C-alpha positions as CSV (number, residue, x, y, z in Angstrom):
1,M,8.3,27.2,-83.4
2,T,9.8,28.4,-86.8
3,L,8.3,28.2,-90.1
4,E,10.6,25.6,-91.4
5,S,10.0,23.6,-88.1
6,F,6.5,23.5,-88.7
7,K,7.1,22.3,-92.4
8,K,9.4,19.3,-91.0
9,R,6.1,18.1,-88.7
10,D,5.2,14.7,-88.8
11,Q,2.7,14.0,-91.5
12,T,2.5,10.6,-91.4
13,E,-0.6,8.4,-90.7
14,L,-1.7,7.4,-87.4
15,H,0.6,4.2,-86.1
16,E,-2.1,1.0,-86.7
17,D,-1.9,0.1,-82.7
18,I,-2.9,3.6,-82.0
19,S,-6.0,3.9,-84.5
20,V,-7.3,0.4,-83.4
21,G,-8.2,2.4,-80.0
22,L,-9.7,5.2,-81.4
23,T,-13.6,5.4,-82.3
24,P,-14.4,6.1,-86.3
25,F,-15.3,9.7,-85.1
26,E,-11.7,10.1,-83.4
27,R,-10.1,8.6,-86.0
28,K,-11.9,11.1,-88.9
29,L,-10.8,13.9,-86.6
30,A,-7.4,12.8,-86.1
31,R,-7.4,12.9,-90.4
32,H,-8.7,16.3,-90.4
33,F,-6.5,18.2,-88.4
34,S,-2.7,18.7,-88.1
35,R,-0.8,17.6,-85.1
36,V,2.0,19.8,-83.9
37,E,4.2,19.2,-80.4
38,I,5.5,22.2,-78.9
39,M,7.7,22.6,-75.9
40,G,5.9,23.4,-72.6
41,K,6.5,24.1,-69.1
42,R,8.9,21.7,-67.4
43,G,10.4,20.6,-70.9
44,R,7.3,18.6,-71.3
45,K,5.6,18.6,-74.7
46,V,2.2,19.9,-75.9
47,A,-0.1,19.0,-78.7
48,L,-1.7,21.7,-80.7
49,F,-4.4,20.5,-83.7
50,F,-5.0,22.9,-86.7
51,N,-7.5,22.9,-89.4
52,P,-6.4,22.7,-92.9
53,E,-7.7,26.3,-93.3
54,V,-5.4,27.4,-90.2
55,V,-2.4,25.7,-91.9
56,T,-3.0,27.1,-95.0
57,V,-2.8,30.9,-93.2
58,Y,0.2,30.2,-91.3
59,L,2.0,28.9,-94.5
60,S,1.1,31.5,-96.5
61,V,1.9,34.6,-94.1
62,G,4.0,33.3,-92.0
63,L,2.3,33.8,-88.7
64,S,3.5,33.4,-85.4
65,L,2.5,29.7,-83.6
66,L,0.7,32.0,-81.2
67,S,-1.1,34.0,-83.5
68,V,-2.5,31.2,-85.5
69,S,-3.5,29.4,-82.1
70,C,-5.5,32.4,-81.2
71,L,-6.9,32.6,-84.9
72,C,-8.1,29.0,-84.3
73,L,-9.5,29.7,-81.1
74,V,-11.8,32.6,-82.6
75,C,-12.7,30.4,-85.1
76,I,-13.7,27.7,-83.0
77,L,-15.7,30.0,-80.7
78,S,-17.4,31.5,-83.7
79,H,-18.5,28.0,-85.2
80,P,-22.2,28.4,-85.7
81,N,-22.8,24.8,-84.7
82,L,-21.0,24.9,-81.4
83,G,-22.5,25.9,-78.1
84,R,-21.3,28.6,-75.8
85,Y,-19.8,27.8,-72.5
86,C,-22.5,27.9,-69.4
87,V,-25.2,29.2,-71.6
88,V,-28.5,28.9,-69.5
89,N,-30.9,26.5,-70.8
90,Q,-34.4,28.8,-69.8
91,T,-36.7,26.1,-71.1
92,V,-35.5,23.8,-68.2
93,P,-38.6,23.8,-66.2
94,V,-37.2,24.6,-63.0
95,L,-35.4,27.4,-64.4
96,A,-38.4,28.8,-66.7
97,L,-40.4,29.3,-63.3
98,Y,-37.9,31.6,-62.3
99,F,-37.0,33.2,-65.7
100,D,-41.1,34.1,-66.7
101,G,-40.8,36.6,-63.8
102,G,-44.6,35.9,-62.2
103,S,-44.4,32.4,-60.9
104,D,-44.5,31.7,-57.3
105,L,-40.6,30.1,-56.5
106,R,-41.8,28.9,-53.3
107,V,-43.6,26.0,-55.3
108,D,-39.7,24.5,-56.0
109,F,-37.3,27.0,-53.9
110,R,-39.4,27.6,-51.2
111,L,-39.0,31.4,-51.2
112,S,-40.8,34.1,-52.7
113,R,-39.6,36.3,-55.5
114,G,-39.1,39.4,-53.2
115,T,-37.0,37.2,-50.5
116,F,-34.8,35.3,-53.5
117,Q,-33.9,39.4,-54.8
118,S,-32.9,40.2,-51.3
119,L,-30.9,37.0,-50.8
120,M,-29.4,38.3,-54.5
121,A,-28.6,41.4,-53.0
122,Y,-26.3,39.6,-50.4
123,L,-24.9,37.2,-52.5
124,A,-23.9,39.1,-55.8
125,T,-20.5,40.4,-56.4
126,A,-18.5,42.1,-59.1
127,H,-16.4,38.8,-59.7
128,D,-18.8,36.4,-60.5
129,H,-18.5,34.2,-63.4
130,G,-19.2,30.9,-64.7
131,W,-23.1,30.3,-64.4
132,G,-23.6,33.2,-62.3
133,P,-24.8,33.9,-58.5
134,V,-28.8,33.4,-59.9
135,I,-28.1,30.2,-61.2
136,E,-25.8,28.7,-58.6
137,A,-28.5,30.0,-55.9
138,L,-31.1,28.5,-57.8
139,V,-29.4,25.5,-57.7
140,F,-28.7,25.3,-54.2
141,L,-32.0,26.1,-53.2
142,F,-33.6,23.7,-55.5
143,W,-31.2,21.2,-53.3
144,L,-31.9,22.7,-50.0
145,A,-35.9,22.3,-50.8
146,S,-36.2,18.9,-52.0
147,G,-33.4,17.6,-49.9
148,T,-32.7,14.8,-52.7
149,S,-29.3,13.6,-54.1
150,Y,-27.1,15.7,-56.4
151,R,-28.2,13.2,-59.1
152,V,-31.5,14.2,-59.4
153,V,-30.5,17.9,-58.7
154,C,-28.1,17.6,-62.0
155,R,-31.5,16.0,-64.1
156,A,-33.7,19.0,-62.9
157,F,-31.3,21.5,-64.1
158,A,-29.7,19.6,-67.1
159,M,-26.3,19.9,-65.4
160,P,-22.9,17.9,-64.6
161,R,-23.7,16.1,-61.3
162,S,-19.9,17.4,-60.0
163,T,-21.2,21.0,-61.6
164,V,-23.9,20.3,-59.0
165,H,-22.1,19.1,-56.3
166,M,-19.4,22.3,-56.8
167,L,-22.3,25.1,-57.3
168,V,-24.1,23.9,-53.7
169,H,-20.8,23.9,-51.6
170,R,-20.2,27.0,-53.2
171,T,-23.4,28.9,-52.7
172,S,-23.7,27.0,-48.9
173,K,-20.2,28.7,-48.1
174,K,-21.5,32.2,-49.2
175,V,-24.8,31.9,-47.3
176,V,-22.9,31.0,-43.8
177,A,-20.6,34.1,-44.7
178,L,-23.7,36.2,-44.4
179,L,-24.3,34.9,-40.8
180,P,-22.7,37.3,-39.0
181,Q,-24.8,39.9,-40.8
182,V,-28.2,38.5,-40.3
183,I,-28.1,36.5,-37.3
184,R,-27.0,38.8,-34.5
185,L,-27.4,39.9,-31.0
186,P,-29.8,42.7,-30.9
187,A,-27.8,46.3,-30.1
188,E,-28.7,48.1,-26.3
189,G,-31.0,50.3,-27.8
190,D,-33.2,47.2,-29.3
191,L,-33.7,45.8,-25.6
192,G,-36.7,47.6,-24.5
193,R,-38.7,46.8,-27.7
194,L,-37.8,42.9,-27.0
195,G,-38.9,43.2,-23.3
196,A,-41.8,44.7,-24.4
197,G,-42.7,42.2,-27.4
198,F,-42.2,39.3,-24.6
199,S,-44.5,40.9,-22.4
200,R,-47.4,40.9,-24.8
201,L,-46.3,37.2,-25.6
202,A,-46.4,36.1,-21.8
203,G,-49.1,38.4,-20.9
204,S,-47.1,39.8,-17.7
205,A,-44.9,43.2,-17.4
206,A,-43.4,40.6,-15.1
207,F,-41.5,39.5,-18.6
208,S,-40.5,43.0,-19.7
209,R,-36.9,42.0,-18.9
210,V,-37.1,39.0,-21.2
211,V,-35.1,39.8,-24.4
212,G,-34.6,36.2,-25.7
213,S,-36.0,32.6,-25.6
214,I,-33.8,29.1,-25.7
215,D,-34.6,25.7,-27.3
216,G,-32.8,23.0,-29.0
217,C,-33.7,20.8,-32.1
218,H,-32.6,17.6,-33.1
219,V,-31.8,17.6,-36.7
220,R,-31.6,13.7,-38.5
221,V,-28.5,12.6,-40.1
222,K,-27.2,9.7,-41.3
223,P,-24.3,8.9,-38.4
224,P,-20.7,7.8,-39.5
225,K,-19.2,4.3,-39.0
226,E,-17.2,5.4,-35.9
227,D,-18.9,6.7,-33.4
228,A,-22.5,6.3,-34.4
229,A,-24.1,5.5,-30.8
230,C,-23.1,9.3,-30.0
231,Y,-25.8,10.6,-32.4
232,L,-28.6,8.4,-31.2
233,N,-30.8,10.7,-29.2
234,R,-33.3,10.2,-26.5
235,K,-36.2,10.1,-29.2
236,L,-34.4,7.1,-31.0
237,F,-33.0,8.5,-34.1
238,Y,-29.7,9.9,-35.0
239,S,-29.1,13.5,-34.9
240,I,-27.2,16.5,-34.2
241,Q,-28.1,19.2,-32.1
242,F,-29.4,23.1,-33.3
243,Q,-29.5,25.4,-30.3
244,A,-31.2,28.5,-30.9
245,V,-32.1,32.0,-29.1
246,V,-35.0,33.9,-30.8
247,D,-36.8,37.1,-29.9
248,H,-40.3,37.7,-29.8
249,A,-40.8,37.9,-33.6
250,A,-39.2,34.4,-34.2
251,R,-35.9,35.7,-35.6
252,F,-32.9,34.0,-34.5
253,L,-30.7,35.9,-32.3
254,D,-27.5,33.3,-32.0
255,V,-27.4,29.8,-33.4
256,F,-24.9,27.0,-32.0
257,I,-24.8,23.7,-34.3
258,G,-23.2,20.8,-34.4
259,F,-23.3,18.7,-30.8
260,P,-24.1,15.3,-31.2
261,G,-27.7,13.8,-30.4
262,S,-27.0,12.1,-27.3
263,A,-25.9,15.3,-25.6
264,H,-28.3,17.1,-23.1
265,D,-29.6,20.4,-24.0
266,S,-28.0,21.8,-20.8
267,R,-24.8,20.3,-22.0
268,V,-25.0,21.9,-25.1
269,L,-25.8,25.1,-23.5
270,K,-22.9,24.8,-21.2
271,H,-20.2,24.5,-24.4
272,S,-21.9,27.2,-26.2
273,P,-20.2,30.8,-26.5
274,I,-23.1,32.9,-25.4
275,Y,-23.0,30.6,-22.2
276,F,-19.3,30.5,-21.5
277,Q,-18.4,33.8,-23.1
278,Q,-21.7,35.5,-21.7
279,L,-22.8,37.1,-24.7
280,Y,-26.5,37.4,-23.8
281,P,-28.2,38.5,-22.1
282,P,-26.7,41.7,-20.9
283,P,-26.8,42.2,-17.4
284,G,-29.9,43.1,-15.6
285,Y,-32.5,41.0,-18.6
286,S,-33.3,37.3,-19.1
287,I,-33.7,34.8,-21.5
288,I,-36.2,31.9,-21.1
289,G,-36.3,28.5,-21.7
290,D,-38.2,24.9,-20.7
291,G,-38.0,22.7,-18.0
292,G,-34.4,20.7,-19.8
293,Y,-32.6,23.6,-18.8
294,P,-31.5,24.6,-15.1
295,C,-32.6,27.8,-13.6
296,L,-29.4,30.2,-13.7
297,E,-29.0,34.0,-12.9
298,Q,-25.0,33.7,-13.6
299,P,-22.8,33.4,-15.7
300,I,-26.3,34.3,-17.7
301,S,-29.9,35.0,-16.4
302,L,-31.8,32.0,-17.7
303,M,-35.4,31.3,-16.1
304,T,-37.4,27.9,-16.5
305,P,-40.5,26.9,-15.4
306,Y,-41.2,25.3,-11.3
307,R,-41.0,21.5,-12.4
308,L,-43.4,20.7,-9.8
309,P,-45.3,24.0,-8.8
310,Q,-46.4,23.7,-5.0
311,N,-49.2,26.5,-5.3
312,Q,-51.1,28.8,-7.4
313,L,-48.4,31.5,-7.8
314,Q,-46.0,29.2,-9.5
315,V,-48.8,27.7,-11.9
316,R,-49.1,31.1,-12.9
317,F,-46.0,31.7,-13.6
318,N,-45.4,28.5,-15.1
319,S,-48.3,29.5,-17.6
320,H,-46.9,32.8,-18.3
321,L,-43.4,31.5,-18.9
322,S,-44.8,29.1,-21.5
323,R,-47.1,31.4,-23.4
324,G,-43.8,33.7,-23.8
325,R,-41.2,30.5,-24.6
326,C,-43.5,29.1,-27.4
327,V,-42.2,31.6,-29.7
328,V,-39.2,29.5,-30.1
329,E,-40.9,26.6,-31.0
330,R,-42.9,28.6,-33.7
331,A,-39.3,29.5,-34.9
332,F,-38.5,25.9,-35.4
333,G,-41.8,24.9,-36.8
334,I,-41.6,27.8,-39.6
335,L,-37.9,26.4,-39.9
336,K,-39.5,22.6,-40.5
337,T,-42.4,23.8,-42.6
338,R,-39.9,25.8,-45.1
339,W,-37.3,22.8,-45.1
340,R,-39.6,19.8,-44.6
341,S,-37.0,17.8,-46.7
342,I,-34.0,18.8,-44.4
343,F,-35.8,18.1,-41.1
344,F,-37.8,15.3,-41.5
345,K,-35.6,13.1,-43.0
346,A,-32.0,12.0,-42.5
347,L,-29.8,14.6,-44.8
348,E,-28.0,12.6,-47.7
349,V,-24.7,14.2,-46.9
350,D,-21.5,14.1,-44.7
351,V,-22.3,14.7,-41.1
352,L,-19.7,17.3,-40.8
353,Y,-21.6,19.1,-44.1
354,V,-25.0,19.5,-41.7
355,P,-24.2,21.9,-39.6
356,E,-23.2,24.3,-42.5
357,V,-26.5,22.9,-44.1
358,I,-28.5,24.0,-41.2
359,A,-27.1,27.2,-40.6
360,C,-27.8,28.4,-44.1
361,C,-31.7,27.5,-43.4
362,A,-31.3,30.0,-40.4
363,V,-29.7,32.6,-41.9
364,L,-32.7,32.0,-44.9
365,H,-35.0,32.0,-42.2
366,N,-34.2,35.3,-41.2
367,I,-33.8,36.9,-44.5
368,C,-37.4,35.5,-45.3
369,L,-39.3,37.3,-42.1
370,S,-37.5,40.5,-43.0
371,N,-39.1,40.3,-46.2
372,G,-42.5,39.1,-44.6
373,D,-42.2,35.7,-46.3
374,L,-43.8,33.8,-43.6
375,L,-44.5,30.1,-44.0
376,E,-46.8,29.2,-40.5
377,P,-45.8,26.1,-38.9
378,E,-48.4,23.0,-39.8
379,D,-50.2,21.3,-37.1
380,G,-48.7,18.0,-35.3
381,E,-45.2,19.2,-35.6
382,D,-44.4,19.7,-31.8
383,E,-41.4,18.5,-30.0
384,P,-42.1,15.4,-27.6
385,A,-41.5,16.0,-24.1
386,E,-38.7,17.9,-23.0
387,D,-35.4,16.2,-21.6
388,Q,-35.1,15.5,-17.7
389,P,-33.8,18.6,-15.8
390,Q,-30.0,18.7,-15.3
391,P,-28.1,20.4,-11.9
392,A,-26.7,23.8,-12.5
393,P,-22.9,23.8,-13.6
394,Q,-20.7,23.9,-10.5
395,D,-19.4,27.4,-11.8
396,A,-22.9,28.7,-12.0
397,V,-25.3,30.6,-9.4
398,C,-29.0,29.2,-9.2
399,G,-31.4,31.3,-10.3
400,A,-34.4,30.5,-8.1
401,E,-34.6,33.4,-5.9
402,A,-35.0,35.5,-9.6
403,R,-37.3,33.5,-10.6
404,Q,-39.3,33.5,-7.4
405,R,-39.5,37.2,-8.0
406,M,-40.7,37.1,-10.9
407,A,-43.5,35.0,-9.9
408,R,-44.6,37.3,-7.2
409,L,-44.7,39.9,-10.0
410,C,-46.7,37.6,-12.1
411,F,-49.3,37.0,-9.3
412,A,-50.2,41.0,-9.5
413,P,-53.5,41.8,-10.7
414,E,-53.4,41.4,-14.7
415,H,-53.9,44.0,-17.7
416,D,-54.4,43.9,-21.2
417,Y,-50.9,43.7,-23.1
418,A,-52.4,43.5,-26.7
């Protein structure tokens, strides 16, 4: 825009019809600023507003309109009465808990301060902007710990609701992206350590080739209107299935999440990559599970208890297997103790978003264990009785003979494996 064009700008008062639709404050602003329209993209007009001081500078020195716009922006940002974008209010109680540098974060965020710093080491990048990774992670963890609505979280952090929604979903995607790094199958050199760990848990050398324990967990959801019956499980509440394989220390080695609650554990296993891709355990090793799974030797080796033990050998085997297998129930118990609001009531999110939330909980679980941040499961949180056993899939090889060999080893004289 030339200087002559600027001088010919429309300086008439606001039309009465327009003025009626404005608030007193907006009418005062309209009288204070000069409005100029310039041609923007695609031939559309773009309105610019200048205060009297900027207009004086433009008329006296003849600056270009772009220079005046930049000057106007500098004046606005340097104004003493205007706050800056994304300024953190450290007096907000939940933020004060973090910024005081010493309070236990597990009260509101369910992670110790050391675990939170480890999480930040994973999430922080050189391209972060806006609120920053720390605030974004605190908002997400508070939402995860409380299991409440975005409306409640936005009040706790004094943020707009839309911002909270954006931060929660953005951070959950970042945490899920860590899954291949944090939840992974053990290397070949670690299998001996896992086998020794399960031998100690089971109290028998017969379990020295066991490298994992598998089980399923039901996570409560609000079902969609369509196909709601698919999510109704045998415990008579709506859920999705969360299948996990853990090591002897209750760390997740593999997770498979998303099947509707009506699906049987054995069906979930059959459709999980660990089964049909034969990912784990490697040849010569086994994982153990409860009686809801079929006893298998191929395509993966999965040892389960005798359903109706006929003799002392089978009774003793079941006892040792139960002691070794219960570590997966302990892992679920720790998870439920840390994220009670997630696992003990239906999530207030779309059912399609639930698997992502549960995957985040599993990733954070492993990060917590790596930092010694342990919340032992509380009493009274055991799962109900297991599913009725299902026959082995048609393409599978029954593991009855392999189980019988393990049972004979269990009947050998016991030793102290502590």
